[in-house]
N, C-alpha and C positions, 0 to 999 in steps of 0.2 A: 587526502581519499576523503570518499564522503558518505555520509550514510543517509540513505533518501529513506525514509518511510510515510509508506501510501495509504491511508483507510478509505475504501470506498466500498460501493456497492458489491454485491457479491456476484452480482450475474454479470459484470464486468472482470470480472478476474480474467478470464481466459483470451479477453480483449485488449487486457493490459501485460499480459504474459505475451502475449505475441510480440506486440510492438515493441518489450523490451527483449527480445530475444533477436528482434529484424538489425535493432542499434548496435549489436554484439555483448551484451548483456548475457552473462551465462548462468548466473546461479542467482536466486531470492529462495526468503524464507515468508512462508504466507501464514499469517493466525486469523483464528476464526474469531470473529469480537462481537462485541456488542455495544453499542451508544447512540448516544442522540446529540445534534448541536442545536441551531436554528429550527429547526423542527421540530424537536420537540417530542417527538413518538407519535402516535394518532391511537384512537378510539376504534374499540373491533367490538363487534355483539357477536358473545358466545351463548349458546342455550336462553337466547330472552335475556339477556345478562349486557350491560354495556362495561366493557372496563378500559383503563387508559395502557397501552404498553409504553411506555417508556424508553425503554432500552432496544433501540432495532438492529436488527442484524446486520456487522459490516464484515470485510475482511483486511485485514493490515498485511502489508507486503514489507519486508521489508529487502534493502537491496545495498550492496557496499560496493564505490567506482571509485576509479579514477578521478582526478578533478574534470581534467577536461572532458569525461565523458559524462558527467553533474548535471547538466544542465539539456542537453539531448535526451536524459534517462526524465528528467524530467516533463519538459515538452512531450515525450511521449506518452506516457504516464496521464498527462492530463488530456491529449488529444485522445485516447483510447478509454480512460476513462469517464470521461464527461458525456451528461443526458441532454442539462440543460436547465433542470430541474434541482428545487431544493433538496440537498442530501448527498450532493454528488460525492464530498469527501473534503479529504486534508492531505496537503504532504508537507513534511516535516523535512528540512536540509541541515545536516551537525558535521561537524570535522569529525575525524577518526585519525585519533595520534598514529595507531596502528594493529596493527594484526598476524593472529600468528597462527600458521596449519596445525594443525596437532599433531598428525600423522609425520611429517615430515620436519617440521620445527621453523617451515619458512615463514620471513617475516616480511610485513609491510604488502608489496603490491603485488608481489607474486603468490604472497599467500590467498590474493584473492581469485 
């Protein structure tokens, strides 16, 4: 199993969710986040004063899926989240050793 973590622009969340649903993924976790990468934030003008916004709003999506579905999930996220501009985000893929469904005690892929 794989854990796919994607950090994307917030306005792309619905498109990514729909793309993952289309390939058959049933569940995902979404966390509001703030951060920056190469874009290093930006400056804004507020009441005549200029200030730097270091941390930009982002959304972090976490999905657990079988190994054979992982590459399709990454491709779906990439296609749905891409704007072509700096700050589109990153995807991290890690191995998952085990999953336990708390309610039933199921383990492994059955628990996903």
